[in-house]
N, C-alpha and C positions, 0 to 999 in steps of 0.2 A: 378109231373110227370115233368120234366127239357123240359124249351122249344126247340123246334127243333134250330141245328142250321144253320146260313144262311152266305153266302158267295158270295163275291162279284170275279166274277173272270173275266176273258179277257176284257169282255163288259158288265156288269152288272149283277146281281142273275137271273139265271135262272134254273127255276124247271118243273116236270112233274104236270101238272094241276090236282088237286083236291090228290095229293100224295104231296109233299111238298111245291106247288104253292097254295095255298091255300085264303081264306078269312082271315082268323084268322092271316095266317103269310103275309098278304100283307099288313093286318093293324098294325102289331109290324113294318116290314120296314117301312111305310108310319108315322109311329109317330118317328121312329129313324132320319128318314129325315128331318123331321119337326123341333125335338130338335135342328140338327144341325143349319137349317138354321136362326132357332130363334138363337143361338149363333154368329151371324155373322153380320158383320156393310153392310147389305146389303138389298133391298126393300124387305117387304114383300108380294110380291108378285111373284107368279108362274103359272106353264099352265100347265095340266095335259093332254098327247094324250096317243090315243091306234089304236092298228092296229088291224084284221079283225078276228083272232084269235077268240078259244070259249072264250065265257064269260068276254071277253078284257073290253069290256066296263063298264060291273058290275065292274071288279077290279077298272078300272079309277076313276068311279065313288066315290069308294069305298076309294080312296085315295086323291082324293081331299074334301072328307067329313073330315078325318085325318087331312089332310093341315087345311082344312077351321077352325076345332075344336081347332087348335094351333093359331088360331088370321093372319093365311095366304092367303090373298086374293088371289084364284085362277079361271083363267081360262081354260075352258071344254068345247072340239069342239063336236058338234050337232053327227059328223060321225068320221068316223075313217080319221086320216090322219098321213101322212112319218114321219119318225122320225127328214131328215132334213127340214119341217114346222112347227116342235116343236121346233128348234134349232135356226130356222128362226125368230121364234118368240120372243124368250128371246133375242135377242137382238133388233129387232123390237119394244119391247115394255118394253126394261129396268126393266126384271126378276132377280130376283134370281138366278134363274133355273126354271130348270122340268123335268119330269117324263114322259116317253115313256112305259105303258106296250105294251112289244113286246119281241118275241123271236126272230125274224129276218129271219133268212132263216131255222132257227131246224123244225124237223117237227111238226105236230099235236099237238101233245101230249105235247108238252112242252109251257110255256108262260113264260115272263122276266121283268123282272125290271131296266130299263134305267134309272140313272140319267146324267142329262142335268146341268152342271154348269153357273155359272151366264157367261162367259163368249163365252156360246151359244155353248161349244163341249163337246167331252166325258168328264166324272169326270176322275181326275187322280187319280194315285193308294192313295196317300196320303185321298183325301177327302171320298171316298168307306172306306178307314178303318176308320176315324172319324166317321163316319157315324154307322158302323158296332158296334163301341164302343157305342151308342148311345142305341144298340138295350135293349128293355125292362125294360130301366133307370126308365121312367116314365110308368106310366100307359095310355091305350089307348083314345085319347081326339078327341070325333069326333061331327060335326054338318053341316048343308049345309047353314048356314048363308051369307057366304062369296065367294059361285062360285055364277060367272056369266059366258053365252054361250059366246063362241067366236071362227069362224072359221079362221084360221092363211093362209089356201091355196089360198086367191086372193092374197094378200099379198108377199105370199111366189113366187108361180108362177112370178107377177110381179117383183121382184126383181133376179128370175134366170134369168127369159128372156132381163135381159138389161144387162149382159153379154155378150151374142150373136146378130150380124145378122139376127133378125127375119125374116126380109123383106126378106133378101137374101136366106134363109132357102127355104120361102114360092115361091119364084119366080122360084125356083130349081124344085117345083112341084114332090120332089121326094115320090115313092112311099114306105110308111113307114108302119108296124103293128107292133105295140106294144103289150106288153107282161107282166103285171102285177101278173104272176103268182096264181092268184085270191087276192095277196094281196091289200094293201091300196094303193097300186098305182093308181089304177082304171082307170078309161080314162082319167087322168090329160093332160099325155101325146095325149093320141089322139085325144082328142076336143082343145087341142092347133096348133095341126097340121093337122087335118081335115084326120089323120090316120086311119087305121083299127087296132082296138082293141079284144083282145083273151086271154081270159082266165080274167075279167077283174070284170065280177063280185065276191060278197062275196062266198066265201067254207071255211069250220073253218075247212077240210079236206084237201084243199090244194088238189083236184086230189087225195088223195093219195101218194104224193110224197112230201120231203122238198123245201119249195119257195125258193132255191137256184138258182141263174140261172148260171149253170154250165153246160156243154155237154150233162151230160146225163139226164136232166128234160126238155131239151128246143126241145124235138122230137115237139112239138106240133105249135111250133112256127117256127121250119125250114121246118114244111108241109106246114103253110100256109103263109109263103114267097114264097116256088115255087106255091102256088096257085093259090096268087096275083100278081107271077109275080112281085112278089119288089123289090126296090133296097136294103134295108135294114132290121132286123129285131132288134127292142130293149126290151131286157127284165126288170123288175126291180124283188127284191126281195120283201121277205112278207114287211119290211117296207120300202121299196123302196130307199135305201142310198147306193145300189150295180145295177152294170151295167151288164150284159150279149149282146152278139153278135153275130146275123146268117146274114152272108154275102149275096149275091143275087142270090148265086147259091144254097141258104139253107143250108148251111154246118156250122157250128159254128164257130166262130173266138175265136180264144186265146184270154185271160184276157190279157196275156204278150205283144201279138202283138197290143191289144187294147191300154192298158197301152202306149206303147210306141210311138204310133198315136197321140194320146193325147199331151200325150208333145211335141214331134216335131210340132203339130199345132201352140203349144199355143208359141212356141220360134220361129218358122218362119213364119206363118200368121198373129197370136197376138204381136209379136215383144214381146214378154215377159221379155225379157232378158235385165238387169241382174237380179238375184233373184238365190235363192237357190232351188234344186232338194230334196224329200225327197220321198225315197221308204221302201219299209219293205222288210225284209232279205230273203223272201220270193219270190221275183219278179223279174222281167226280167234282164239279164245283158244287153240287149238293152240300157238300164236308161242309164248304167254307160259308153257306146260309148258312144252315145246322148252328155251327159253333157263333157266327154273329149272334143269333137270337136264342142261343142261354148264354152268353157269355164266357165263351170258353177258347182260351189262347190257343191256336190250332199252329202244328209246325209244318213246315212240306219242305222234304227230303229228296233227295236222289232214288233212282228205282236201283230195286235190289235188295231186300229185305236186312241187311246187314246196319245199310242205314237208321235203318228204323229201330233197329237193336239198340243201337248205340245210342238214340232217344229216351228209349224206354228204360235202359239202364240210368237212364239221367237226370232225369223227370218222370211225376206219378204221368202216368198216360193213362190213359182210359180206353185207348184201342187204338191202334196202329193201323195201315190199310193199303194196299197196291192193288192198282189195274188188274194184276193177274191172280185175284181170288183169294189172296195171301192178306190172311186176320191175323194181329194179334194182340192180344188179352190184360188189360192191369189183374194183376195177381197170380199171372201163370207166366211161363219163362221166356222172357222175351225171344221170343222166337212166335211164326206165322203156325195156324193149329188148324188146320182145314177140318175133323172131325167137332170139335171145340165151338167153330163158327157154325156148324148146323145142326146145333145142339142150343144154342142164342138164336137161331132161326125158329127153330120148334117149341123155343120157348114163348118167343114172341106169337108166333100162330095159336099157342094153345090158350096165354093170355087172354089175346085179342079177340081169338072166336072167329076171325078173320081169313078170308083167305088171303094170297099171297097177292091174288091183281087186285083185291082191294084196299090192301096195306100201299102196294106199290101207284096205285091213284092216289091214294088218299096222301101222301108223302109229294108227290108232283103238286098235287092242287095246292100246297101248303107252300111248298120251296121250288117252287118250276120244275117246267118238264127238262128232263135228258133224256136224249137218244147218244149212242156211243155206238163206235166201229172202230173196226184197228183192218189194217191189210199188213200182209209180213210180203218182202218182195226181196227175190234171191239180186240186188245190187247194193253195191257199197254208196254207205248217206256222205254226201260233201254240203260242206256247209254254205247258205247263198246269202245275197242281200236279202233283208225280211220285206215282204212283200207291203204295199202301201195297205192292202184291203184284203180280205177272206170271200171271195162271192161276191162284193158290194156294200161288204159293210169293214167300216176302218180298223186295223190293226192296232189298239191301243196300249197294247205291250209285246215284248220279246224275251219270252221267259230261257236261257240258257241254263236254267242247273244242272240239266243230265239230257243233252242232245239239243232241241232245239226246241218253242214250243211259240207259235202265235196267237194270241188272245183278242177278239172282237171285240169292238162297241157292246157286243149283244151276249157277252161270256161264252159265247161256240169259240173253241176253239180249235187248229189243228199241231199236231209235234211228230218230228221226225227223228229216231235214234236208230243208232247202229245197237243190235243185242249186242249183249254181253256174254252170253253164252249159246249160239250161235252166229252164223255168216248170213246174218241177213238185216235189212234194214225195215223196222216197223214203222206204220204211221196209225198213229192214233186223231181222234178225234169228238168230240161232243157236242152237242148242238140242241136247239129245242125241239125240231123232230127228225125222223129217221131220214126223211129227203135231205135234209142241208148237209148231215153226216155222209149222206152215200156220196153227195156231190162233192161236199171236202174234200172226200178221201178219191175221191176223180180226179180232182184240183191236186194234189200231192203225187197222187201216181204220174201224173203226165208232168208235174214239175220237177222230178226226181231224175224222172229221163231226160230234160233239156242237158244239153252241152253248155259247160260255162263260158 
């Protein structure tokens, strides 16, 4: 019987636990990773991290043993750690790369295998293809002789705190609620800020939801912000590389607004100009307007942070961002970091003395209104002829960089894309009003159901 096929998608290899994500398959991928690293002129040292999912620590141990069996010294954390902490350790300890056992924001039945390259960011398409080509070329070799315990969290926290004025944040005495969604962010941010943590314990079922910090999953954080009369609620996903925000009234804040607020903070308060700005194709048009107003070059990339990572390695990038709540920053590793993004937002609140609601209103008064929404549908995406208009507003441009995006004359847009990590099609929309976003999404839902 031939070995099951394994394919790396947008962000690593993911599968259903005990179905295709098995001990045997994880060992196969680990052996392929070891084979690849042993062909490269890199240090024979790596790190293997893991999140809070079911059996993640066991999978990580198996990976470490296979790497060790192939002559690669392995740093293995004693507890779950975030993906950004693993990326920082690669840079800090001059490693060949790392493996993170996580399925990030996916539902509890999934787990995953992310490869981090020697440049401390997401493995690019070529590296993933090279690892795939090494699958089953050699027998799995395994021992524990070169495994050493190492906790990357202290060095990582020290590194991200240097990007912000932590004393200013603490002096502002902001009331903060943090929500790790039962993921590996744990109480790291809460401990740092003397904040109130919720859902910070390990739960391999994530409370019955996917640990993705989007509106439908953050009811607990919205309620906690109201209960504690907090100034802001900050959520991270399963491996703590994404950020979700709830305002002082207990309302979810569109990630597109958060994206724009963070960029504006870096430009105006942090004096980050000049430099490049990178955004994913499904990110807000507010970024375009901010860049035009400040004379900053902007690059649009496909979805998946490996594309943003590539630009961060090539150019002096102030900030890179995605619709998923994934943000990367100049001077840090070329990787998204939910905790650093949270610290920058807190610094903005502390510097201005304004609420999230006030800052969002000022942003939109200056750069235009933005409402945003997304649908996840268990259907297959099929490319169609572009429409002449989006509910009465002429379509002026069709963007096929990743999926297909219809952009109307009023800057509203509707986008269809098959997910690279789940068996779903996502429909995205941005428009000046929430009503138009809802109408566009419903029109998109009906359009995708129509026969060709």
